[in-house]
N, C-alpha and C positions, 0 to 999 in steps of 0.2 A: 855875385850879387844880382838880384832881380833887375831886369831892364827897366829904366825909369820911363815914365810916361810924360809927354809934353803937357804943360799946363795951358790953360786958355790964353794966358798972357804970352807965353812962348809962341803959341800958334799965331797970335796977332803979329808978333815980330817977324814971323816967317811969311807974312802976307797971305795967309790962308783964309778961307771963308768959314772955317770951323766956328770961330767966335760969332760970326753973323748968324750961323745956324743955331748956336746956343741961345741967342737972344730971341729967337723966333722959332721955338721948338714945338709949336702946336701941331695937332694932327694934320692939318691941311698942308703945312710946310714939309713935315717929315715924310709924308706919303705922296708928295707931288712927284710925277714922273720927270726925271731929269736925264736919264741915260737910256740908250737903246735896250730893247728887250724888256721894257717895263721896269727898269731900275729906278727906285725912289731915292730921294736925298738921304734917307736913313740907310738904305742899302749901300750907297756910296761911302757914307761915313764908316759903316762897319768894314767894308772892304779896305778902306784906307788904313784902318788900324791893323787889320790882318797883314797887309803888305808893307806896313811901315812907310806909307807914302802920305804926302799932304792931300787934303781934300781936292784941291785944284788939279794936282798931278794925276790923281786917281780918276777924276772925272774926264780929264783930257785923254787918258789911255783908253777909257771906255768909248768915248765919242769918236776917236780916230780909228777904232776897230783894227788895230795892228798895222796901219799904213804909215805911221809917223805922226808928228804933231800937226794939228789942224792950223790953218792959216789965220790971219788976223780977222778975217771976215766971220770966223766962227762956224763956217759951213763944213760939213763932213759927209762924204759919200759912204755908201754901204759896200762891205766886202762882197765881191761877186764879179759878174761879167766883166765890166770895164773898170770902174773905180778910178778912172783916169784923173778926175779933178783932184783927188786926194793928194797925188804926188806933186802936182803943181803947187798946191797950197803949202805943202811941206817945204818945197824948195824956196818959195818966195816969201814965206812967213817967218815963224819963230824958230824954225829948225826942227830936226828929227829927234825923236825920243831915243834914249839909250836902248840898245837891243834887248837888254834884260827887262826893260819896262814894256816894250812892245809885245813881248811874249805873254804878258799878263792877260791880254784880251783873249788870246787863244785858249788859255787855261780856264779863264773865267766864264766865257760865253760858249765857245764851241764844245769844249770838253765837258764842262760841268752842267751847262744848261741846254746843250744840244740845239742851239739857235743857229740857223744857217742863213747865208745871204742869198737873195734871189738873183735871177739872171740879169735884171735891169738895175741892180744895186739897191733893192728894197728888201728890208727884213720883215718876215712874216711871223707873227706871234699867234698862239692859240690860247684862248681863254676857256677854262673849264669851271663850271659851277657845280658844286655838290648837289646831288639829287636831280640833275638834269643830264641827259645824254647828248645834248646839242653842244656844238663848239662853233666859235666864230673866228675869222681871221681879219687882221687889220694891219695897216702899215704902222711904223713907229709914230708917225705924226698923228694918225687917228687915235692911237692908243693914248697919247699924251692928252689929246683933246677930250677923251672920254674917261679919264682917270678918276674923275669924281663920282661917276655913276656905276662903275663896274671894276672888278679886279682885273689887273693887267698882266698877271703872270700866274703860273700854276702855284707858286709859293703863296701869293696873296690870296688866291682862291682857297687854298688849303687852310690858311690861317684865319680866314674870316667866316668859315662855314660853321655848321652847328655841331652837336655832340658827335663824338667819335664812335664809330662802330668797329670795335677791335676784332682782330682775327684771333679768336680763342677756341679751344683752350691752349695755354702755354704748354709746350711739350718738354720732356727731359732732353738734355743735350745728346744723350745716347740715341734718341730717336732720329736725329738728323746727321749724326756723325758718320764719317767714312772710316771704318775700322782698318787696322793694319798691325804692324809689328811694333813692339815697345823698344825704344832706344833711349839711351841716357848719355850725357856728357857731364863731367864733374866727378867728385869723389863719392864713393860708396860708404866711406867712413863718416857717418853723419855726426859723430862726436867732435869732429874737427872744425867745421865752418863756424866763424865768429869767435873762435878761441885760439887757433894756431894756424900757421901756414903749412903748406905741403912740404914734405922733406925733399931733399935733392935726389934721393933714390927713387927710382920708378917702381911702382907696384901695380899688379894687375887690377886692383880695386880703384886705382886712380885713373879715371877715364878722361884722357885729354882731348878726345874727339868723340863725336857721336858713335855709340856702340850698341849693337843689338843686345839687350839685357836678358840673359837666361832664357832663351827661346824654348828650351826643353821643359821648363816649368809650365808654360802655357800650352805646349803641344801644338795642335793645329787650330786652337781657338785664338781668334784675333782680339786685340784690345780696342775698345770703342771709346774710352774716356780716360784721360790722365789728369791728375789733380795734384798740385802743390801750390805754395804761395810764397810771397817775398820774405816772410819771416819764418818759414817752415823748413826744417831739415828732414822731414819725412814726407812720403808720397803715397798716393793711392792710384791704382789702375783698375778699371772695371772692364771685364771682357764682354763679348757679345752675348754670352749666356748668363750675364748678370752676376758673375762672381767678382768680389772685390779682393784685391791683393794690396798689402801694405808693407812698406819697408822704410828704413831710416831710423831717426832718433825716436826712442821710446822711453825716455826718462820719467815721464809723468803718466805712463800707460796710455798714451794717445793712440796707440794702434789697437787697443781693446783686446789684447791677448790674455788678459787675466794676470799680468805681472808687468813690472817695469824693468827695463834693461837699457844698457847704454845704447846699443844699436841692434836693429834687426837687419842683417846684412843683405838679404835677398828677398824678392817678393814672396809674401806668405799669405795664404788664404785667410780672409776675415769672414766669419760666418755668424749669423744670429738665428736662433731657433724661433720659428713662428709660434711654437707651442708656449713660449714664455713671454711673448711680446706684450702681453697685458700686464706683466709685472715689470717693475723698474729694473730688475737685474736679469740679464740674459746670458745664458751659458753658451759657449762655443760648441759646435758639433763637428764630427769627424767624417761627414759625408764626403765621398770621393769627388762628386761633381759639385759640391757646395750648394746645390739647389734642391735636391730631393729631400724627402723626409721632413717637410714643413720648414725648410730653411728659406729665409728671405733672400730674394734676388734684388740686386741694386741697380739704380738708374742714375745716381748722382752722388756727389761727395763734395766736401769742403774741408780744408785743413788750415789750422792756425799754428801759432808758435808752439802751443802746448796741448792742443786738442784736435779732435777729428769729428766730423759729422757725416754720416752715411744716409743716403736717401733710398728707401726701399721701393719696390714696385707696388707695395701696398699703400703708398701715399704717406708713409710715416717717415720720420727722421730719427736717427739713433746717434747718440753722442758718447764720447769717451775721452778721458784725459784730464788736464788741469781745469779747475773751475773757480779760480781765484776771483774772477769778476762776474761770475754767473753765466759765462759764455756757452756752457753746455745746455742751458735752457731747461734744466730738470726741476726747476722751481724749488731749489734747495740751496740757498746762498751759504749755508753752513758747511756744505760738502765741498771741500777744497779740491777734490779730484777723485776720479774713479778709473779703474783699469779694465772694466768691461763695458760694452755698449749698453746704454739705457735709452729707452724711448723718451723723447723730449716732452716737456709739459708746457702749458700755456695758461693764460688768464685773461678775462675781459674778452676783447675781440682776439681770440687766440687760436693757435693751431689745433687745439682740441675741440673747437666749436663752441666754447663757453658762451661767446656772443655772436659767433658767426652763423650758427644755425644751419650748417651744411651748405653755406653759401658757395664754397668751392667744390662741392661735389665729392668730398672725401668719404672714406669708409666710416660707417657708424655715425653719419651726420657731422663729421668733423671736416677738416681741411685737407685736401690732397696736395702734399708737398711734391714738387717736381725738380727743384734746383736748390743748391746750397753753396754758400761761399763764406770763408772765414778770414779774419784778419788776426792781428796779434792777440787781442782779447775781445774780439767781437765776432758774432755769428749772424748771418742773414739767410733767410729761407724765402723761397718764392713758390707760390701756390699755382695751381693750374689755371686759376682765374686772374693771375697776374698781380696778386696782392703780396705786399712786402711785410715780412715779420723779422724783427731783430731782437737780439738778446746779448747781454754782456756789458762791457765798459761804456761809460758815458763821458769819459774825461774830456774828449774833444768833440762831443756831440755826435758820435758815431751811431747812436741809437736812432737818430732822426726824429726824436720826440720833442724837439724845440728847446732843450735845456741840458745842462750838465749836472745840475744839482750839487754844485760845489759847496762844501761846508768844511768847517774846521773840526777835525777829530780831536786833536790835542795840539799843544804848542809846537809849531813847526811842521805839522802834518795835515794835509788836506784829504778829504774824502769826496766821493762823487756818488750820485744816485744811480748806481748800476742796476741792471735788470736781470733777474735770474730765471725769467720765463719768456718765451717768444710771444710778443705782442704785435699786432698789426699796426703799421705806420701808414696813415692815409693823408698826411699833410704834405703838400707840395707848394713851394713858393717861388716867386720871382722878384727881382729887384724892382723898385719903383721906376727906375730909369728904363728898364726893359718894358714894363707895362705901358709907360708913356711914349714909347717909341724913340727914346733917347739912348744912344750908345754909351758904353762904359766910359769912353773918353770925354763924354759930355757931362759927367757927374759934377755936381757942385756940393758945397758944404751942406746944402739942404737935403742931399741924398744920404747923409750919414747921421747916425744918432749920437747921443752924448758920449758914448763909449767908443766912437770911431768905427762902428760896424755899419755896413750897408743896410739901409732900410729895405725891408722886404714886405710883400703883400701876398696873400694866399691866391693861388690860381683859382679861377672861377669853377673849373671842373676838377678840382683837387680830389674830391671824394670818388670821382669816377675813373681816375687815371689807372691804367693797367700797365705793368712792366713786362718786358720780354726777357730781361736778364739783369743780374746784379753781380758786381765784382767788388771784393774787399782788398784794399791795400793794407799797409801796416796799420794806419789809423784813419783811413778815409775810404769812402765807398762811392761807386759810380754805377748808374743804372740807365738803361735805354728803354724807352717806352715801347709797348707792343705796337705792331703795325696796324694801321687803319686806313682803308681806301680813301684817297683824296687828302691825306694828311702826312706831314713829315714827322717821323718819330722824334720826340724830344729827348734830350740828355739831361740827367740830373746828377748832382754830386753834393756830398756833405761830409762832415767830419773835419779832420785836421787839414788845414790849408797851407802847410809849410811849402815853400818854394813855388807857390801858385798852382799846386797840383790839382786843385778843384776846377781850374779853368775860368775863374771869374776875374782874372787880371790883377789880383792882389793877394797878399799873404794874410789870410784871415780864416778862422774856423767857421764852419756853418753848422748849425744845430738842427736844421731841417732840410730835407732834400730840396735843393735849389736849382732852378732851370739854368742851364749853361747857355747864355744868350748867343755865344759865338756860333752855335750850330742851328740858328734860326734863319739865316739869310737865304737869299735866292740861289746862292751857290749850291745849296743842298736840296733844292727842289727836285732835281732828277738824280741826285746822288746822296740819298739820306743815310744817316748813321744806322748801322745794323747791329753793332756790338761794341763793347768797351771792356778794357782790362785795366785794373788798378795795380800799379807797382808799389815799391816801397814808398817813394815820394814823387811818383809820376803817374800819368794816366794816358792811355792810348785809346783812340776811337777809330774804328774801322768802318768805312762807308761801303755802299753797295757796289760801287765801281772799283773797289779794291784800293782805295786811298787811305793812308794812315795819318792821323793828326795826333801830335804829341804835345804834352804840356807838363811842366814840373821839372824835376831834376833827378836822374837816377844814378849819377856818379857822385863820388864824395867831394869832387872839386868841380870848378867851372860855374858859369852863370846859369840861372834858372830860366826856363822858357815860361813866361808868365801868362801867355795866351795860347790856345790851341793853334798849332802851326803844322802845316803840311810837311811830311817827310819827303821833300822834293827829290832827294837822291833816288828814291824809288819811282815816284810818280812821273818825273821828267824823263825817265829811261824806259817807260812803257811797262813797268812791272805791275802786275795786278795781284795784290796781296790777298791771300785767302785766310790766314790766321796769324795772330800776334800773341806775344807773351811778354810780361814784364816781371822781373824778379827784384831781389834786394838791390843789385846794382847792374843789372843786365836788361837788355831789350832784344827781342827776336822778332823777325818777320819772315814768313814763308810765302812764296808766290805760287800761282797756278802753273807757272812754267818750270817748276822744279828747282827754284833758287831759294836758298835760305841765307839770311844775313843776320849779323848780330853786332852789338856795340855796347860799351860800358866797361866795367871792371870785373875780372874773373880770375882771381888768384888760384882757384881750385880747378881750373880747366872748364868752367861752366860756359865759356864763350865758344868752345868747340873748335878752336883753331888748329889744334894738334900739338903733339909733343915738340918741345923746344921752340914753340912759336910764342908770339907775344901774348900777354895776359890781359891786355886792355886795348881799347880802341875808342877814339873820340867820334868816329863816324861809322856808318854801316860798312861791314866787311863781310865778304863771302865766307860761308862755312864750307870749306872744300870737301870735308868728309861726307856731306850730303848732296854733292853735286849730282844733278839730274834725278834725285830722289823726290818723290811727291810726298811732302810732309802735310798731313791733314789736320794736325793739331800740335800745339807746342805749349808747354807750361814751365814757368821759370820759378825756381825756389832759391833757397840760400845754399850756395855751394854746389848746385847741380841744376841741370835743365833736362826736361823730358820731351820726347817726340813720339808721335804716331806716324810711322812710315808706311805708305800704301804698298800692298803686295798683291796685285790683282791680275797682272798680265806679264808677258815675257819682258816687256820693256822695264817694268818695275823690278822684276827679278834680276835683270842685267845690271841695273843701277845699284841694287842691294849687294851685289857681289863685292863692291868696293868698300862696303861698310863692315867694320870689324864686329866680332861677336865675343861675348864673354859668358861662360857657363859657370855653374856653381862649383864644378870641379876645378876650375882655374883659380879659385879664390881660397885654396886650402889654408895658406898661412894667415890670411885675413880672417877666415872663419874661426880658426883656432884662437886667434887673438881676442875676438869679441865673445867667444862662446862662454856662456854662463856668467858673464859679468853683469852684476845687478847695480842699479842706482836707486837709492832711497829718495823719495820726494820730500821736500821741505814742507813746512806748515802752510805755505801759501800756494801749494800746488806746483811750484817750480822745483827743479832739481836742487837738492841740498848743496850748499856751497862748502867746499873744503876749507878747513881752518888754515890760515896763513902760517907758514913755518917762520920761526925767528926767535929772537931772544925774549924771554919773559921779563916781567918786572923784577927788579932786584929787591 
């Protein structure tokens, strides 16, 4: 069950000052400097919620700066040269803090904010104002005295400055990726996950640990992008020369091969002819390199449960598979599915420039698409200008248009206003409490509407916001704002809020991209969010310093994490995470030091622990098969996990010798088993269900 929050009355019983702050929450009170380093009352409130401490305890930890509890006099020295008075106060006053609490100061100020103590016990802070190259230094006392006239921290300066000048254009992920070899753990029999468990017999296609997948298919060409999703049993890999390969479940034609089949067992080239891309139907070609003769090269992809979207280097997106909710974006809700890639369509402010007027610099005055991500029945595209476009189901508000359009179709059946074409979404909101500087724990009944939903207001710069990336989970989405000098990128989430996966501290759906207030505090001033990944019912946010924050629940059992929480098992042990992934019930993190960890449930070997090893873990465990291997990207699907493993020097080659390999020739029995097996799609674009065997009516 989700962790319960303390009410204001309970806070009073615990002798905290939270209730006092609630009765005096005007801007002057919440922005007053009360802690070293320019920390305001509001900052302390936010930190107290993240750390699950009372307001008084959190303020005491910050003021003592890791030396122990301050004395009754309330004085506190600065960490540095001597700091002798602090120990005396602790001995003769209220006693020392628990060691677990005293380490909070080091994590909060030294590591996150890079604030150091001076030789004489004085902390120096730097104030930066946007548009000016000058900076000033002052002691903590002088900062407190001047708090009403100037920002006292880099976070406040960033938050109070003018319009953001974004670093554009947004580039495809392949432009910044480090290519390598494709590896997979989990089953290659994509017809099994979600339907049955592995047999006790071991087969070559059941990969229980990370294994280099069919290297002879790729030759010397490295893989630069891997794509799968929490609801997907099929995968896409894109090589450095822009060739897309697909494998896995193909029951609705989601691999665009011109037919449906139970499983495509090994990576197979997916090609689209440039000669036909002005038509909605595109035929595959047989070019050896997949790129000559007018064939589109690819820079991005997204996969859902029943569909696939490929992003070409021509700035267009191509879709194939099930279309029961309009997730293909081909502007034809009557088409339940297609088995060849078609170019997506739009309307209004759409990807085809109907209202965009070439705003994104795309071909023929349209929009240049550079990234794609897909959920169960939702698709999202990102343009080079950082604009968001969505298409598909609106049942949980995934479209981000502010509504679900719920209506009664017939007795006992509800319908929703799904969208069959990609439309730009430019509305971004925040809760009223975030706008007013009051934290989530300070909300009152006045912050909720008659339906029990949090009241939100539009951000002042909503129409100008640009995104750097977007990720789809099963039924929710998360996006990170593009970087802008002097500003901390914001994180937005919307869609299904089960298990608190949206990071807003409660289980509630959001119909419009909403600011995640937990990532606005001073702790992120020098350690801003850089990317986010959405899992089945969880969300991971990666920061610049390689810290991972988790919210939601990815296992079928256990309590949910209702607010973004640092994965301290990695951060406290000095691991700098470089890439993360979240699947149906799995989570992966890989570090710059050649360490990969995973946790969750993985009945098909997707956790990668090895043959005869455990199939689940409640906490991060090392993936021994990738020991010392530099994993540059990880993607988690249903029943399988993908990796890109670097292979650039002798040290990489040495580490890769310990990793197993499987070739197409090793899968003879499995290939024969799935060869020629066809699956007919049902009327709704999903695979047709077999009739249950049993006795008929007498």
